[in-house]
C-alpha positions as CSV (number, residue, x, y, z in Angstrom):
1,X,-6.8,-37.2,12.2
2,X,-9.5,-34.6,11.9
3,X,-8.1,-33.5,8.6
4,X,-10.0,-36.3,7.0
5,X,-12.3,-37.6,9.8
6,X,-15.1,-35.8,11.7
7,X,-14.1,-37.4,15.0
8,X,-10.8,-36.9,16.8
9,X,-8.5,-39.8,17.6
10,X,-7.8,-40.7,21.2
11,X,-4.2,-39.3,20.8
12,X,-5.6,-36.0,19.5
13,X,-8.0,-35.8,22.5
14,X,-5.2,-36.6,25.0
15,X,-2.8,-34.1,23.4
16,X,-5.3,-31.3,23.8
17,X,-6.5,-32.4,27.3
18,X,-2.9,-32.7,28.5
19,X,-2.0,-29.3,27.2
20,X,-4.9,-27.8,29.1
21,X,-4.0,-29.7,32.3
22,X,-0.4,-28.5,31.9
23,X,-1.7,-24.9,32.2
24,X,-1.5,-23.9,28.5
25,X,-3.2,-20.6,27.9
26,X,-4.2,-21.4,24.3
27,X,-4.4,-24.3,21.9
28,X,-4.1,-24.0,18.1
29,X,-5.4,-25.7,15.0
30,X,-3.7,-25.5,11.6
31,X,-4.2,-28.1,8.9
32,X,-7.4,-29.3,10.4
33,X,-9.1,-26.0,9.8
34,X,-7.1,-24.6,6.9
35,X,-7.2,-27.7,4.7
36,X,-9.3,-30.2,6.5
37,X,-12.7,-31.6,5.4
38,X,-14.4,-30.9,8.8
39,X,-13.2,-27.5,10.1
40,X,-16.3,-26.6,12.2
41,X,-16.5,-30.1,13.7
42,X,-12.8,-29.9,14.6
43,X,-13.2,-26.6,16.4
44,X,-16.3,-27.9,18.3
45,X,-14.4,-31.1,19.3
46,X,-11.4,-29.1,20.5
47,X,-13.7,-26.8,22.5
48,X,-15.4,-29.8,24.2
49,X,-12.1,-31.3,25.1
50,X,-10.8,-28.0,26.5
51,X,-13.9,-27.3,28.5
52,X,-13.9,-30.9,29.9
53,X,-10.2,-30.7,30.9
54,X,-10.6,-27.4,32.6
55,X,-13.2,-28.9,34.9
56,X,-10.7,-31.4,36.2
57,X,-9.3,-30.1,39.5
58,X,-5.5,-29.7,39.6
59,X,-3.5,-31.6,42.1
60,X,-1.3,-28.6,42.7
61,X,-4.1,-26.0,43.0
62,X,-2.8,-24.1,46.0
63,X,1.0,-24.8,45.8
64,X,1.9,-22.4,43.1
65,X,4.5,-19.9,44.3
66,X,3.9,-20.7,48.0
67,X,7.6,-21.3,48.6
68,X,8.9,-17.9,47.3
69,X,8.3,-14.3,48.1
70,X,6.1,-12.2,45.8
71,X,7.6,-9.4,43.7
72,X,5.0,-6.8,44.4
73,X,1.6,-6.1,46.0
74,X,-0.3,-6.8,42.8
75,X,1.1,-10.3,42.7
76,X,0.3,-10.9,46.4
77,X,-3.3,-9.8,45.9
78,X,-3.7,-12.0,42.9
79,X,-2.2,-15.1,44.7
80,X,-4.3,-14.4,47.9
81,X,-7.5,-14.1,45.8
82,X,-6.8,-17.5,44.1
83,X,-5.9,-19.1,47.5
84,X,-9.2,-17.9,48.8
85,X,-11.0,-19.1,45.7
86,X,-9.6,-22.5,46.1
87,X,-10.3,-22.8,49.9
88,X,-13.5,-20.8,50.6
89,X,-16.6,-22.9,50.2
90,X,-19.1,-21.4,47.8
91,X,-17.0,-19.1,45.7
92,X,-18.4,-19.1,42.1
93,X,-16.1,-16.6,40.3
94,X,-13.1,-14.3,40.4
95,X,-13.4,-10.8,39.1
96,X,-10.2,-8.8,38.3
97,X,-10.7,-5.1,37.6
98,X,-7.7,-4.4,35.5
99,X,-6.1,-1.7,33.4
100,X,-3.3,-3.7,31.8
101,X,-4.5,-7.3,32.3
102,X,-1.6,-8.2,34.5
103,X,-3.8,-9.2,37.5
104,X,-5.9,-11.4,35.2
105,X,-2.7,-13.1,33.9
106,X,-1.4,-13.8,37.4
107,X,-4.8,-15.2,38.6
108,X,-5.1,-17.4,35.5
109,X,-1.8,-19.1,36.3
110,X,-3.5,-21.0,39.2
111,X,-6.1,-23.6,38.3
112,X,-9.3,-23.2,40.2
113,X,-12.0,-24.5,37.9
114,X,-13.8,-21.1,38.5
115,X,-14.4,-18.5,35.8
116,X,-12.1,-15.5,36.0
117,X,-13.6,-12.2,34.6
118,X,-11.2,-9.5,33.5
119,X,-13.1,-6.2,33.6
120,X,-11.4,-3.3,31.8
121,X,-12.3,-0.2,29.8
122,X,-9.4,-0.7,27.4
123,X,-10.0,-2.7,24.2
124,X,-6.4,-3.7,24.0
125,X,-6.5,-5.2,27.5
126,X,-9.7,-7.1,26.8
127,X,-8.2,-8.5,23.6
128,X,-5.1,-9.6,25.6
129,X,-7.0,-11.2,28.4
130,X,-9.1,-13.2,26.0
131,X,-6.0,-15.3,25.4
132,X,-5.5,-16.1,29.1
133,X,-6.5,-19.5,30.5
134,X,-10.0,-19.5,32.0
135,X,-10.4,-15.7,31.6
136,X,-13.5,-14.0,30.1
137,X,-12.9,-10.3,29.2
138,X,-15.8,-7.9,29.8
139,X,-15.9,-4.2,29.0
140,X,-16.4,-2.2,32.1
141,X,-16.1,1.6,32.7
142,X,-17.3,2.9,36.0
143,X,-17.2,6.4,37.3
144,X,-16.8,5.0,40.8
145,X,-13.7,3.7,42.6
146,X,-13.3,1.4,45.6
147,X,-16.2,-0.6,46.9
148,X,-18.7,1.2,44.7
149,X,-16.8,0.2,41.6
150,X,-16.7,-3.4,42.9
151,X,-20.5,-3.4,43.3
152,X,-20.9,-1.9,39.8
153,X,-18.7,-4.7,38.4
154,X,-20.7,-7.4,40.2
155,X,-24.0,-5.8,39.0
156,X,-22.8,-5.7,35.4
157,X,-21.8,-9.4,35.5
158,X,-25.1,-10.3,37.0
159,X,-27.0,-8.3,34.4
160,X,-25.1,-10.0,31.6
161,X,-26.0,-13.4,33.0
162,X,-22.6,-14.4,34.2
163,X,-23.6,-14.3,37.9
164,X,-26.8,-14.9,39.7
165,X,-28.1,-13.4,43.0
166,X,-26.6,-15.2,45.9
167,X,-23.3,-16.1,44.2
168,X,-20.1,-15.5,46.2
169,X,-17.4,-13.8,44.3
170,X,-13.9,-12.6,44.8
171,X,-13.0,-9.1,43.4
172,X,-9.5,-7.7,43.0
173,X,-9.0,-4.0,42.3
174,X,-6.9,-0.9,42.9
175,X,-8.0,2.1,45.0
176,X,-7.9,4.2,41.9
177,X,-9.2,2.4,38.7
178,X,-7.2,4.4,36.1
179,X,-3.7,3.5,37.5
180,X,-1.8,0.6,36.0
181,X,-0.2,-1.7,38.6
182,X,-2.3,-0.3,41.5
183,X,-4.1,-3.5,42.4
184,X,-4.1,-3.6,46.2
185,X,-7.5,-4.9,47.4
186,X,-9.3,-8.2,47.5
187,X,-13.0,-8.2,48.3
188,X,-15.4,-11.1,48.9
189,X,-18.9,-10.1,47.9
190,X,-22.3,-11.7,47.6
191,X,-24.2,-10.9,44.4
192,X,-27.4,-9.0,45.2
């Protein structure tokens, strides 16, 4: 084990990789970092395994919840965005503009291998979405709504180096940014 060895065993690698492939939002270390001789090597090894496993496409990418009705508009938007992400050639990222983090949570439930960016002005929401599988939280506070806010979000992510000109992205948002549960729009934009 990595408590006493700098390299993980095959069993440790498979346990972590299978947890990621099963859709786990987070993995945890305890004795390896609390009392182990190689804490930083352990964290680095786990990160490599997680990143590698996340690149493996899921066999059930587009079948999640296709056989049931959605509970609300927000869920329908999140699921349609992920369906498009998995079927539209050239999509490089999903952007959820979120007040509560709920849309980011719903999109993270479907494996796409694409980064999901949760943009919010609320620190609590950013902290929460940091725990979601494949989600990167980014602070965002625009004075605009609608398509102008979507363009502001894309520009911010481009300026931070997450996106490059020419990328095709899917954006989910509500008509009014400050209302929780109002996600009702999916946009497909090209980064300028």
